[in-house]
Structure formats: C-alpha cells, structure tokens
TIMARFI-251933 format. One line per 5 residues: for each residue x, y, z of N, C-alpha, C, O. Coordinates in steps of 0.001 Angstrom, whole numbers, always signed. Each point is the difference from the previous one (the first is absolute). Layout:
! residues N
X:Y:Z:X:Y:Z:X:Y:Z:X:Y:Z ~ ...
END
This chain:
! residues 299
-68916:-21146:+191851:+1047:-1008:-142:+379:-511:+1383:+277:+822:+873 ~ -246:-2118:-621:+375:-535:+1305:+1392:+453:+395:+820:+274:-876 ~ -519:-185:+2192:+1309:+496:+453:+1170:-754:-590:+1008:+601:-370 ~ -1136:-1940:+278:+1123:-782:-534:+286:+377:-1438:+1158:+136:-395 ~ -2223:+34:-398:+201:+383:-1399:+595:+1405:-97:+854:+270:-844
-1322:+615:+1721:+524:+1358:-22:+1498:+14:+298:+756:+733:-637 ~ -326:-1554:+1617:+1421:-65:+318:+801:-527:-1181:+1073:+518:-309 ~ -1600:-1562:-361:+688:-540:-1174:+91:+1047:-1090:+1036:+161:-645 ~ -2147:+555:+450:-46:+1054:-1011:+1085:+1041:+249:+736:+369:-915 ~ -640:+107:+2167:+990:+1008:+336:+1413:-525:-202:+874:+719:-485
-653:-1978:+860:+1335:-587:-175:+391:-69:-1461:+1139:+293:-364 ~ -2087:-682:-471:+286:-85:-1434:+316:+1358:-578:+904:+139:-825 ~ -1651:+869:+1259:+239:+1330:-527:+1347:+533:+450:+686:+681:-762 ~ -306:-982:+1983:+1318:+420:+477:+1097:-629:-836:+970:+663:-367 ~ -1123:-1936:+68:+1001:-680:-822:+60:+593:-1388:+1075:+84:-594
-2229:+335:+61:-32:+533:-1365:+806:+1266:-119:+518:+305:-1074 ~ -400:+452:+2168:+722:+1257:-69:+1471:-208:-312:+635:+882:-577 ~ -85:-2018:+942:+1404:-272:-267:+206:-873:-1216:+1134:-325:-350 ~ -2210:-56:-291:+115:-870:-1177:-1124:+340:-954:-1093:-559:+94 ~ +1357:+1478:-1014:-1058:+512:-857:-551:-1053:-934:-1088:+182:-547
+1800:-1280:+343:-492:-1023:-899:-816:-1079:+680:-378:-975:-650 ~ +90:+1116:+1952:-734:-1016:+735:-1417:-139:-536:-646:+994:-333 ~ +156:-2255:+252:-1357:-253:-446:-860:-415:+1183:+339:-932:+730 ~ -1456:+1632:-545:-965:-317:+1037:-1307:-343:-691:-357:+619:-1002 ~ -365:-1612:+1538:-1245:-448:-615:-1184:+538:+803:-71:-159:+1219
-845:+791:-1927:-1165:+639:+610:-1237:-857:-263:-242:-425:-1130 ~ -536:+176:+2181:-1230:-773:-120:-1140:+786:+636:+154:+552:+1089 ~ -1294:-502:-1766:-1196:+646:+529:-1084:-1056:+146:-372:-652:-975 ~ -146:+481:+2211:-995:-1046:+215:-1402:+494:-353:-166:+1131:-457 ~ -840:-1979:+670:-1376:+325:-394:-581:+1162:+799:-1007:+584:-399
+1635:-244:+1525:-465:+1113:+813:+764:+1294:-304:-212:+1028:+643 ~ +1097:-1102:-1631:+772:+1172:-376:+1226:+249:+850:+638:+1045:-128 ~ -291:-2000:+1009:+1169:+153:+857:+1257:-370:-788:+60:-1050:-640 ~ +936:+1925:+698:+1236:-198:-746:+1063:-591:+908:+176:+438:+1136 ~ +538:-1447:-1653:+1137:-562:+731:+1174:-133:-946:-170:-43:-1218
+1383:-22:+1795:+1225:-48:-779:+861:-1165:+480:-6:-355:+1179 ~ +743:-227:-2114:+881:-1108:+343:+1162:-11:-978:-88:+536:-1104 ~ +1188:-1163:+1538:+1129:-155:-915:-124:-1272:-824:+906:-336:-762 ~ -2026:-378:+910:-235:-1209:-788:-1336:+96:-728:-978:+488:+566 ~ +927:-947:-1815:-1259:+76:-752:-1032:-967:+561:+345:-1046:+548
-1616:+1409:-691:-1110:-860:+401:-1092:+140:-1052:+38:+942:-791 ~ -1022:-1862:+756:-1067:+96:-1005:-675:+1361:+37:-442:+465:+1051 ~ +371:+163:-2216:-644:+1303:-116:+875:+1180:+338:-441:+1143:-127 ~ +1685:-1383:+559:+880:+1119:+355:+599:+623:-1257:+80:-626:-1057 ~ +335:+1877:+1211:+628:+734:-1097:+1346:+533:+471:+142:+470:+1128
+833:-554:-2012:+1336:+484:+347:+7:+1519:+55:-561:+674:-864 ~ +1206:-151:+1897:+178:+1443:+123:+1482:+247:+214:+546:-352:+1047 ~ +114:+958:-2038:+1441:+199:+42:+290:+1425:+465:-473:+963:-603 ~ +1250:-835:+1676:+347:+1306:+521:+1178:+541:-800:+1039:-651:-114 ~ -1212:+1828:-427:+1063:+636:-767:-273:+1489:-64:-1082:+457:+369
+2056:+295:-833:-148:+1446:-100:-1151:+343:-943:+22:-415:-1159 ~ -1044:+1173:+1631:-1181:+240:-826:+199:+1028:-1097:-840:+100:-894 ~ +1912:+662:+926:+181:+1052:-993:+999:-423:-1062:+1210:+68:+217 ~ -1703:-499:-1347:+835:-350:-1142:-578:+702:-1213:-1108:-319:-433 ~ +1848:+1274:-124:-474:+720:-1175:+944:-264:-1159:+1197:+277:+84
-1732:-802:-1140:+793:-292:-1192:-84:+1194:-937:-1079:+362:-468 ~ +2231:+247:+199:-3:+1220:-808:+51:-280:-1496:-156:+911:-812 ~ +377:-2187:+446:-147:-416:-1397:+733:+916:-980:-561:+412:-1016 ~ +1816:-99:+1327:+815:+796:-913:-311:+1475:+16:+507:+731:-851 ~ -1320:-254:+1784:-320:+1429:+50:+1163:+831:+536:+39:+1215:-197
+902:-1861:+871:+1247:+635:+412:+1128:-891:-500:+69:-1175:+360 ~ +807:+1722:-1180:+1011:-870:-598:+1266:+788:-329:-6:+1226:-120 ~ +1072:-1976:-17:+1295:+549:-381:+263:-335:-1463:-175:-1140:-429 ~ +598:+2151:-331:+376:-207:-1397:+1482:+332:-167:+500:+984:+545 ~ +182:-1824:-1308:+1389:+286:-345:+43:+419:-1466:-492:-709:-878
+1085:+1864:+630:+43:+554:-1353:+1455:+143:-441:+649:+996:+317 ~ -134:-1990:-1046:+1376:+96:-483:+147:+1135:-1026:-925:+293:-758 ~ +2087:+324:+754:+352:+980:-1017:+1478:-180:-311:+700:-740:+691 ~ -236:+1404:-1711:+1391:-165:-406:+931:+409:+1141:+89:+1176:+351 ~ +592:-2148:+214:+962:+283:+1048:-531:-95:+1413:+710:+354:+942
-1948:-826:-758:-485:-95:+1368:-1430:-498:+103:-545:-561:-951 ~ -55:+772:+2115:-1369:-437:+237:-686:+993:+941:+626:+578:+888 ~ -1898:-402:-1105:-826:+885:+820:-1031:-841:+740:-660:-842:-608 ~ +511:+1060:+1921:-983:-723:+805:-1170:+931:+308:+186:+1079:+564 ~ -1377:-1498:-935:-1181:+861:+69:-1100:-715:+789:-276:-1176:-235
-347:+1893:+1167:-1129:-536:+762:-1297:+572:-557:-101:+1200:-252 ~ -891:-2071:+60:-1314:+409:-478:-1037:-318:+1080:-100:-1135:+464 ~ -667:+2155:-73:-1057:-146:+993:-1332:+328:-656:-262:+1156:-332 ~ -582:-2168:+144:-1294:+204:-634:-1136:+160:+1018:-1159:+157:-382 ~ +1493:-198:+1670:-1022:+115:+1033:-305:+1466:+320:+738:+905:-390
-1857:-693:+1116:-422:+1339:+384:+484:+335:+1412:-712:+643:+772 ~ +1911:-1079:-449:+606:+223:+1301:+1507:+88:-210:+544:-732:-826 ~ +149:+1620:+1562:+1462:+10:-117:+565:-1355:+403:-531:-672:+884 ~ +1608:+287:-1542:+662:-1260:+315:+1445:+278:+395:+748:+646:-734 ~ -372:-1146:+1906:+1401:+28:+376:+666:-1213:-639:-456:-1128:+186
+1533:+1353:-939:+677:-1101:-691:+1470:-11:+391:+587:+1024:+350 ~ -21:-2207:-420:+1430:-158:+238:+589:-880:-1086:-484:-1103:-254 ~ +1530:+1598:-383:+750:-750:-1001:+1373:-330:+556:+713:+874:+493 ~ -355:-2139:-578:+1350:-428:+351:+647:-591:-1250:-480:-989:-555 ~ +1567:+1603:+127:+773:-510:-1128:+1202:-726:+588:+909:+623:+550
-916:-1932:-670:+1016:-821:+642:+841:-724:-1042:-375:-116:-1167 ~ +1534:-369:+1630:+958:-700:-875:+292:+818:-1256:+131:-524:-1106 ~ -35:+1829:+1333:+247:+913:-1117:+1451:-109:-446:+918:+90:+815 ~ -719:-283:-2103:+1349:-130:-548:+137:+823:-1264:-935:+126:-791 ~ +2141:+441:+618:+360:+770:-1195:-728:+1339:-79:-248:+507:-1094
-94:+66:+2243:-679:+1301:+7:+995:+1117:+245:+994:-186:+702 ~ -1264:+1351:-1285:+804:+1175:+289:-217:+414:+1456:-1113:-96:+515 ~ +2176:+555:+144:-126:+471:+1370:+34:-1115:+1026:-369:+218:+1154 ~ +796:-1389:-1537:+116:-1091:+952:-1129:-1000:-137:-993:+245:-683 ~ +1165:-1377:+1345:-942:-1103:-125:-680:-351:+1324:-471:-1125:+166
+412:+2071:+780:-662:-262:+1269:-1509:-106:-203:-546:+592:-930 ~ -140:-1360:+1817:-1465:-68:-113:-624:+1390:+118:+499:+850:+738 ~ -1569:-630:-1454:-674:+1295:+9:-1421:-179:+528:-725:-898:-427 ~ +341:+1760:+1356:-1322:-56:+615:-678:+1351:-187:+548:+1039:+367 ~ -1739:-1065:-938:-759:+1229:-241:-1395:-194:+577:-678:-982:-304
+252:+1933:+1145:-1355:-34:+546:-681:+1324:-351:+537:+1074:+272 ~ -1716:-1163:-874:-715:+1194:-458:-1491:-136:+279:-511:-1091:+253 ~ -168:+2234:-306:-1458:+38:+54:-498:+331:-1394:+287:+1075:-528 ~ -1036:-1998:-72:-517:+188:-1357:-1452:+458:+108:-830:-723:+553 ~ +508:+1907:-1068:-1370:+517:+115:-1007:-911:-697:+382:-853:-801
-1664:+1033:+1105:-1034:-820:-652:+13:+173:-1511:+212:+1097:-515 ~ -444:-2206:-184:-174:+17:-1451:+1161:+704:-696:-210:+888:-826 ~ +1418:-1284:+1160:+1163:+680:-567:+1152:-966:-210:-16:-1137:+469 ~ +1016:+1626:-1190:+1232:-736:-273:+1174:+831:+486:+21:+1218:-179 ~ +956:-1873:+795:+1151:+736:+519:+1276:-785:-249:+59:-1208:+230
+966:+1914:-706:+1318:-608:-185:+656:-135:+1369:+129:+981:+733 ~ +282:-2192:-392:+635:-256:+1287:+1512:+97:-65:+635:+508:+924 ~ -60:-991:-2009:+1453:-21:-107:+414:-189:-1455:-703:-632:-788 ~ +1853:+1193:+456:+614:-209:-1312:+1428:-475:+241:+770:+654:+704 ~ -427:-1781:-1285:+1331:-573:+172:+655:-100:-1373:-576:-534:-948
+1795:+1062:+868:+747:-65:-1255:+1140:-1004:+117:+620:-159:+1052 ~ -370:-507:-2167:+1063:-1005:-26:+1345:+647:-300:+85:+1033:-664 ~ +955:-1671:+1171:+1345:+440:-386:+182:-227:-1503:-555:-933:-581 ~ +1333:+1799:-14:+174:-68:-1449:+523:-1379:-415:+978:-509:+549 ~ -1653:-67:-1522:+412:-1295:-523:-450:-1177:+834:+398:-1131:-279
-1231:+1362:+1313:-453:-1077:+868:-1523:-112:-32:-709:+938:-364 ~ +242:-2096:+751:-1439:-227:+97:-402:-62:+1470:+653:-663:+806 ~ -1738:+1363:-466:-486:-8:+1371:-533:-1370:+383:-611:-703:-804 ~ +863:+342:+2071:-634:-1176:+582:-581:+414:+1345:+629:+749:+746 ~ -1837:-1239:-433:-641:+401:+1264:-1197:-903:+277:-532:-658:-894
+129:+648:+2158:-1278:-564:+434:-782:+1115:+682:+586:+935:+547 ~ -1912:-1039:-581:-822:+1015:+651:-980:-634:+982:-488:-1110:-213 ~ +213:+1837:+1287:-1071:-322:+927:-874:+1238:+146:+505:+1111:+160 ~ -1816:-1309:-216:-937:+1124:-16:-1082:-249:+1038:-699:-1012:-46 ~ +566:+1956:+993:-1028:-101:+1033:-832:+1270:-5:+434:+1045:-486
-1648:-1153:+1041:-854:+1185:+32:-1082:-171:+1057:-297:-1108:+446 ~ -282:+2243:-59:-1116:+14:+946:-859:+1213:-279:+499:+1058:-385 ~ -1812:-1223:+586:-928:+1103:-206:+207:+1098:+1031:+274:-275:+1168 ~ -409:+1534:-1613:-35:+1118:+921:+1322:+708:+177:+1060:-509:-364 ~ -1149:+1710:+939:+1153:+852:+253:+396:-127:+1471:-744:+455:+868
+1898:-1061:-563:+392:-172:+1402:+335:+1311:+689:+120:+45:+1224 ~ +32:+1025:-1999:+314:+1304:+577:-1212:+706:+589:+161:+938:+781 ~ -1367:-1364:-1133:-1196:+612:+562:-277:-557:+1390:+295:-1160:+285 ~ -862:+1995:+573:-298:-415:+1358:-1503:+2:+237:-676:+958:-376 ~ +136:-2009:+993:-1447:-69:+236:-496:+1140:+876:+666:+405:+953
-1836:+103:-1287:-643:+1029:+796:-1061:-645:+894:-550:-1048:-338 ~ +272:+1669:+1462:-1024:-527:+884:-1362:-4:-679:-427:+1010:-559 ~ -245:-2140:+611:-1297:-121:-664:-806:-1095:+681:+494:-1111:+188 ~ -1724:+1417:+180:-909:-1008:+539:-955:-421:-1105:-703:+831:-576 ~ +681:-2114:+287:-715:-520:-1148:-1473:-262:+322:-308:-732:+941
-604:+1328:-1718:-1407:-419:+102:-126:-1463:-417:+856:-518:-717 ~ -1909:-143:+1158:-189:-1387:-387:-68:-123:-1524:-722:+759:-647 ~ +1466:-1705:+67:-24:-175:-1462:-1122:-912:-485:+215:-814:-898 ~ -1380:+934:+1464:-1152:-806:-412:-1280:+728:+379:+9:+945:+788 ~ -1091:-1403:-1360:-1331:+486:+366:-771:-1137:+644:+115:-1151:-422
-902:+1470:+1444:-777:-1029:+672:+608:-357:+1331:+838:+726:+536 ~ -1261:-1836:-16:+491:-463:+1286:-1063:+137:+1083:-1176:+174:-320 ~ +1554:-248:+1581:+1403:-46:+458:+647:-1356:-240:-662:-1038:+41 ~ +1976:+1065:-295:+778:-1209:-198:+1048:-109:+1109:+255:+961:+726 ~ +345:-2142:-611:+967:-214:+1070:+1404:-202:-565:+188:-452:-1130
+770:+799:+1948:+1394:-232:-331:+316:-1461:+260:-63:-455:+1143 ~ +403:-286:-2188:+285:-1421:+177:+1481:-283:+215:+358:-1052:+530 ~ +505:+1979:-935:+1428:-119:+281:+628:+1377:-107:-216:+714:-979 ~ +986:-345:+1978:+622:+1307:+23:+1479:-52:-313:+494:-1015:-492 ~ +232:+2111:+773:+1445:+51:-268:+752:-1078:+759:-373:-392:+1105
+1452:-77:-1736:+880:-1023:+595:-754:-1269:+375:+352:-675:+968 ~ -1388:+354:-1735:-759:-1214:+258:+822:-1240:-282:+905:+18:-835 ~ -1225:-1093:+1534:+725:-1254:-215:-529:-771:-1200:+635:-944:-471 ~ -1796:+1348:-18:-619:-763:-1084:+689:+259:-1332:+298:-941:-736 ~ -41:+2216:+419:+694:+305:-1244:+711:+1339:+30:+802:+267:-896
-1051:+590:+1876:+572:+1345:-1:+1371:+24:+676:+208:+717:+979 ~ +720:-1508:-1514:+1324:-43:+608:+1099:+333:-999:+1164:+79:+396 ~ -1477:+117:-1658:+993:+383:-993:+139:+1506:-50:-907:+712:+431 ~ +2023:-202:-947:+225:+1447:-11:-1039:+780:-804:-277:+1156:+319 ~ -299:-1760:-1346:-973:+727:-811:-1374:+88:+646:-812:+836:-396
+534:-1692:+1392:-1337:-15:+573:-44:+27:+1509:-1037:-300:+593 ~ +2143:+652:+45:+91:-85:+1456:-1071:+835:+706:-506:-404:+1047 ~ +158:+1561:-1610:-966:+895:+655:-1355:+15:-716:-784:+933:+171 ~ +517:-1947:-957:-1280:-79:-707:-1123:-309:+980:+234:-452:+1121 ~ -1465:+710:-1575:-1187:-387:+751:-934:-778:-914:-216:+374:-1152
-337:-1466:+1685:-1008:-800:-688:-1354:+305:+624:-170:-85:+1217 ~ -783:+437:-2054:-1342:+311:+482:-970:-987:-621:-185:-22:-1217 ~ -432:-792:+2057:-954:-1003:-491:-1260:+695:-491:-578:+833:+698 ~ +158:-1188:-1916:-1205:+599:-589:-528:-912:-1092:+764:-779:-570 ~ -2046:+857:+267:-557:-854:-1053:+582:+356:-1364:+340:+1154:-259
-228:-2152:-605:+400:+282:-1373:-989:+962:-631:-1206:-90:+226 ~ +1733:+1015:-1023:-855:+973:-669:-161:+1308:+747:-690:+902:-475 ~ +1322:-781:+1653:-53:+1257:+733:+715:+1094:-793:+1113:-238:-470 ~ -1702:+1429:+301:+671:+1070:-753:+1297:+445:+681:+13:+312:+1191 ~ +1067:-290:-1959:+1301:+454:+484:+266:+1377:-605:-132:+190:-1209
+508:+773:+2061:+212:+1373:-439:+1411:+451:+384:+645:-605:+857 ~ -179:+1669:-1498:+1339:+514:+278:+34:+638:+1385:-797:+890:+296 ~ +1714:-1342:+547:+175:+585:+1322:+777:+1307:-76:-10:+799:+937 ~ +683:-592:-2064:+800:+1213:-190:+157:+227:-1495:+97:-959:-765 ~ -71:+2200:+346:+127:+301:-1418:+1406:-229:-522:+958:-82:+768
-848:-19:-2087:+1302:-180:-626:-130:-506:-1420:-1023:+206:-652 ~ +2064:-871:+176:+57:-526:-1368:+29:-1522:+52:+798:-587:+730 ~ -1660:-40:-1497:-2:-1465:-106:+1232:-411:-799:+179:+431:-1139 ~ +669:-1266:+1739:+1238:-378:-678:+31:-1461:-415:+792:-379:-863 ~ -1646:-453:+1467:+9:-1416:-381:-1314:-636:+419:-488:+230:+1107
-89:-1041:-2009:-1223:-732:+329:+100:-1421:-541:+726:-271:-956 ~ -1467:-619:+1585:-230:-1361:-497:-1488:-246:+139:-586:+287:+1044 ~ -43:-828:-2111:-1459:-88:+4:-524:-1320:-545:-1214:-187:-78 ~ +2101:-737:-303:-444:-1179:-737:+223:-1322:+725:-205:-1061:-590 ~ +614:+1099:+1836:+312:-1246:+686:-1245:-603:+639:-814:+697:+605
+692:-2017:-760:-1082:-741:+646:+564:-824:+1143:+1062:-607:-141 ~ -1753:+576:+1268:+414:-836:+1112:+1431:+259:+412:+457:+1143:-19 ~ +265:-2210:+397:+1389:+161:+457:+911:+426:-1136:+933:+774:+211 ~ -1195:-1274:-1427:+792:+405:-1152:+1482:-202:+221:+406:-877:+762 ~ +416:+1696:-1436:+1456:-138:+124:+643:+1224:+634:+1226:+109:+20
-2028:+807:+497:+527:+1188:+654:-554:+71:+1420:-1216:+103:+166 ~ +2064:-154:+870:-499:+22:+1375:-861:+1212:+328:-874:-75:+863 ~ +1120:+1206:-1556:-776:+1212:+277:-1409:-66:-571:-860:+796:+379 ~ +613:-1737:-1288:-1288:-19:-680:-148:+1241:-851:+988:+536:-502 ~ -2220:-76:+337:-232:+1257:-699:+247:+1152:+969:-341:-89:+1179
+937:+1177:-1684:+375:+1087:+902:+22:+1336:-732:-40:+60:-1229 ~ +105:+1004:+2016:+194:+1360:-498:+1104:+638:+830:-45:-59:+1229 ~ +1034:+667:-1875:+1074:+733:+684:-104:+1477:-370:-61:+348:-1179 ~ +41:+519:+2192:-148:+1440:-208:+1189:+731:+613:+329:-218:+1166 ~ +320:+1086:-1948:+1107:+831:+459:-562:+1289:+596:-710:+743:-677
+1032:-477:+1951:-467:+1206:+684:+977:+1163:-221:+1144:-227:-395 ~ -1579:+1463:+643:+881:+1165:-236:+1305:-29:+788:+986:+586:-447 ~ -945:-1251:+1609:+1224:-23:+795:+911:-1176:-341:+971:-257:+711 ~ -1275:-451:-1782:+850:-1109:-436:-375:-1344:+569:+523:-1020:-449 ~ -1422:+982:+1436:-484:-1285:+502:-1000:-581:-995:-480:+702:-891
+173:-1979:+1048:-947:-667:-884:-971:-828:+815:+405:-747:+891 ~ -1677:+878:-1192:-1020:-837:+612:-349:-1134:-941:-205:+221:-1193 ~ +135:-1442:+1724:-269:-1168:-836:-1195:-753:+575:-69:-265:+1200 ~ -864:-71:-2076:-1253:-654:+350:+5:-1371:-662:-38:-85:-1228 ~ +84:-1003:+2022:+225:-1342:-521:-1220:-903:+128:-941:+278:+745
+998:-1387:-1514:-971:-1101:+27:-1365:+430:-530:-1029:-451:+502 ~ +1014:+1313:-1505:-1245:+555:-524:-720:-984:-919:+602:-941:-518 ~ -1878:+1169:+327:-822:-857:-852:+405:+143:-1465:+249:+1102:-489 ~ -191:-2233:-193:+367:+8:-1416:-963:+865:-810:-1218:-90:+155 ~ +1791:+934:-1027:-796:+829:-894:-645:+1197:+650:-775:+707:-645
+1075:-456:+1919:-689:+1086:+704:+774:+1308:+15:-562:+1033:+363 ~ +1855:-1046:-754:+810:+1213:+53:-485:+988:-1064:-100:-347:-1177 ~ -201:+1577:+1597:-589:+994:-906:+932:+1180:-256:-424:+1001:-577 ~ +1693:-1102:+999:+975:+1047:-277:+1137:-590:-820:+207:-1214:+1 ~ +528:+2071:-698:+1080:-461:-856:+1317:+651:+355:+34:+1039:+658
+1050:-1653:-1096:+1332:+518:+283:+170:+1377:-632:-343:+204:-1165 ~ +877:+740:+1942:+172:+1372:-440:-1150:+917:+374:+99:+1217:-157 ~ -1187:-1789:+649:-1173:+796:+362:+192:+660:+1365:+508:-618:+935 ~ -922:+1884:-837:+8:+694:+1285:-1324:-241:+707:-1069:+104:-603 ~ +1151:-427:+1886:-1200:-263:+780:+5:+896:+1230:+1053:+473:+428
-2222:-245:+133:-142:+799:+1212:-486:-898:+1127:-530:-1086:-237 ~ +717:+1554:+1462:-447:-768:+1150:-1502:-259:-109:-773:+914:-284 ~ +367:-2160:+510:-1397:-384:-78:-451:-506:-1351:-1135:-457:-137 ~ +2006:+527:-878:-379:-449:-1341:-36:-1522:-70:+835:-672:+605 ~ -1795:+132:-1337:-143:-1453:-140:+1212:-583:-712:+452:+530:-1015
+72:-1636:+1561:+1131:-702:-604:-397:-1378:-514:+346:-369:-1122 ~ -1074:-396:+1944:-278:-1401:-331:-998:-541:+1008:-644:+753:+731 ~ +528:-2079:-707:-810:-692:+1002:+888:-1021:+713:+904:-581:-601 ~ -1170:+377:+1862:+798:-953:+767:-228:-1418:-517:-1046:-306:-572 ~ +2039:-549:+782:-109:-1372:-500:+702:-986:+902:+122:+199:+1208
+342:-1284:-1841:+653:-1088:+731:+1019:-645:-927:+96:-1225:-74 ~ +674:+2064:-641:+939:-494:-1000:+1426:+4:+540:+317:+719:+948 ~ +539:-1533:-1565:+1388:-78:+408:+175:-840:+1247:-772:-926:+249 ~ +1791:+1251:+536:+331:-764:+1200:-888:+463:+1155:+475:+538:+1000 ~ -1774:-762:-1170:-1000:+456:+966:-715:-1210:+580:-373:-920:-727
+183:+930:+2050:-673:-1127:+640:-1481:+248:+211:-673:-795:+657 ~ +153:+1889:-1205:-1418:+326:+120:-241:+1405:-488:+961:+743:-201 ~ -2209:-344:+1:-295:+1344:-530:+499:+1093:+939:-400:+44:+1163 ~ +1257:+825:-1649:+466:+1136:+789:+758:+967:-892:+361:-316:-1133 ~ -130:+1510:+1681:+863:+988:-645:+1314:+66:+762:+17:+159:+1221
+1072:-281:-1946:+1343:+194:+560:+441:+1386:-454:+179:+240:-1194 ~ -5:+682:+2161:+402:+1368:-329:+1340:+289:+655:+179:-213:+1199 ~ +766:+703:-2006:+1340:+254:+494:+504:+1301:-612:-363:+355:-1121 ~ +1213:+358:+1882:+659:+1215:-480:+1493:-279:-49:+575:-496:+969 ~ +54:+813:-2097:+1409:-326:-204:+766:+1227:-481:-574:+970:-493
+1899:-1051:+656:+895:+1003:-571:+1315:-672:-382:+337:-1072:+505 ~ +398:+1721:-1405:+1317:-477:-398:+1004:+439:+1061:+156:+1194:+257 ~ +523:-2161:+359:+990:+307:+1033:+1420:-108:-542:+963:+30:+767 ~ -830:-156:-2078:+1303:-159:-631:+75:-1314:-730:+455:-1003:+549 ~ -906:+1009:-1805:-52:-1192:-849:-812:-1126:+625:+245:-1175:-276
-1204:+1530:+1110:-875:-997:+602:-1272:+671:+495:+44:+1062:+620 ~ -1184:-1700:-904:-1269:+476:+535:-236:-630:+1364:+166:-1207:+173 ~ -553:+2032:+791:-347:-503:+1318:-1291:+654:+469:-271:+1162:-306 ~ -519:-1921:+1053:-1207:+567:+585:+377:+931:+1147:+1026:-184:+655 ~ -1870:+1182:-424:+238:+948:+1082:-1253:+63:+869:-1092:-298:-482
+1227:+679:+1747:-1184:+92:+860:-952:+1087:-493:+429:+1018:-543 ~ -1708:-1246:+738:-1010:+1011:-316:-1162:-184:+962:-94:-1010:+698 ~ -789:+2000:-672:-1169:-66:+861:-1243:+390:-780:+45:+872:-868 ~ -1160:-1529:+1186:-1287:+448:-515:-467:+1187:+836:+475:+212:+1116 ~ -1412:+559:-1668:-452:+1217:+685:-1085:-263:+1039:-528:+939:+596
+191:-2217:-374:-974:-356:+1029:+240:-1454:+397:+690:-732:-709 ~ -1251:+315:+1826:+250:-1369:+469:-610:-1041:-934:-972:+260:-710 ~ +1574:-1443:+736:-503:-1135:-772:-82:-1192:+946:+624:+10:+1061 ~ -1386:-1033:-1432:-166:-1172:+852:+1315:-634:+370:+1019:+223:-653 ~ -1048:-1020:+1716:+1231:-545:+547:+402:-1326:-580:-181:-256:-1190
+731:-589:+2039:+574:-1264:-441:-1067:-950:-524:-1178:+159:+318 ~ +1581:-1151:-1122:-975:-937:-558:-731:-800:+1071:+544:-278:+1069 ~ -1772:-81:-1372:-745:-956:+804:+264:-1376:-609:-614:-365:-1002 ~ +1541:-408:+1616:+429:-1262:-608:-1150:-1014:-66:+62:-949:-782 ~ -1099:+1137:+1587:-1116:-945:-59:-802:+171:-1284:-790:-869:-367
+996:+1988:-310:-739:+245:-1234:+859:-255:-1224:-423:+279:-1122 ~ +1622:-806:+1322:+893:-221:-1122:+860:+1234:-212:-341:+1086:+469 ~ +1437:-1245:-1161:+946:+1092:-217:+61:+325:-1475:+355:-874:-791 ~ -690:+2107:+373:+53:+331:-1396:+1414:+184:-452:+241:+288:-1172
END
C-alpha cells in the first residue's frame, strides 16, 4: 500500500475507535492491494466498524413472573450450559408488604436451572403494581482466571498475526480488546486451545449476515474464563452446546463470516467482571508472526 494510502488508512481506523458506527469503504485492486476510504468508489464495499461480539440468546435466559393469591413470584430460567449472573430490579413498586422501596436482587443461576429471585406480597385488600428490569451475563464473576498459556487453536501454518490486542481496526471494545486475529486460508482446521464445555455455537451464517461474530464456538473453561472462536466457515462447526471437549479437539474450520474483512480466525478469552463480559489478556505457548504486511492487504 503506498504511504499516502497507509496514512489515510490509519487515520480512518483511529476515527473508528471513537465512533463504532463509522462506515469505511474497502477496495481491492487487480493486484490484490487493499485501500480504504470514507467515500464509496466503483467496486468498493462498505465495512462498518462495530463490536464484533454479539450473541443472541433467543430467550434462553429469561425472567418469569408467577402471580399467586396475594402476591407475585419472580423466577429466572437459565437454559444455557454456563452459569448466568442475573440482576432483577423491581421498580415503581406499590402496595407491597414491607414498604414500596425499589428492590434489587443479583444472583448466580446455575446451568440449565430455574431459581426464584424474589417473592413480593401485596398489602391486604390491595393490588400490586410494579415494573421490572432484568439483566444478565454469562459466567461466574466470583471465579478468578488461572495462569494458562494457550496452544495454537488451529492446525497448519505458519500463519501471521494480522491484528493484536488493542488494535485500531476493531479490537477496541471491552469484549474484544485483547483478541488476536490470525490470517489463514478458509477451511483451516480450528481446534480447542483449552478444554471445557461448549456453551454457545452459531453455524448457519453466510458472509456478513446479521451477526458481526459470524459463525462461532464459545467454550467455558474450568476457571470460569471462556474462549471464543469467531468468523468460522458456515456448516463447519462439529461440536454442540453442552458437549465437553479436550484441548486439541476439532471444533470447526476457519472462514470469513460476519464482520470480517478477510479470511482469518478471531480468538478471544473473556470472563464475567460483574454483569458484563470483558476480554482478558492471554498468551500463546509459542511465538506467532508479527504485524501485518500492508502491501499484501489486511485480512
């Protein structure tokens, strides 16, 4: 990439860090050289910078209200294979026994279980009135990560690191700040870097689709951290939710799905820091290639 284009590219990426909705247009010429601009041109494709980790739980974690004579019971249901930290806020509560102050309950709901969060009874002869807010996050915030050096989560190579932690291209959100992008051909075997339980997968997305993560596998490790493998090839995931896997076991094949600008594996380790998933620093057990060669395009 010529120096002027490289400077423009860097400037655009810097701006994207403060504006996740910014649209940048990517163009690849006949020689395979990639350039970026904030204006569309013939043959360019829009590339929208946004948080790459979006998981839709589709009602797998939900709050149920169960009225009974004289009151109401609030129940959390967790259908996932991972503990869920949940928070219930009962607001604008009126006509309750014991006062009408807002009530806040935070609990850890075990995998595949139901738990009563709160029971509120009405004053005699009155009807309860209330609003509820319900939040949740995967994992147990009480667990602490253990030291672990991750073997490469792929077979083949050698491959190069196309973007490391705190990258300006996309690794600036809390869920992906310490992620690593490894450029590799589509179809490269992806294996578990650490054993654990598969808690969430996506396997049916084509191209950019409607999920920035594309196809992915999320694995819960024994210390409560989770390894997530993103942008996988459609139909290639060979593990299912609830399955136990060991280090080195086949998971899927690398792809170019979701908010991906080229074939690569996005690997990130996360933990619950208190009703929020955040990426944490990690290290591979051996060196990997360095910064991208911009003359060859950026995956």
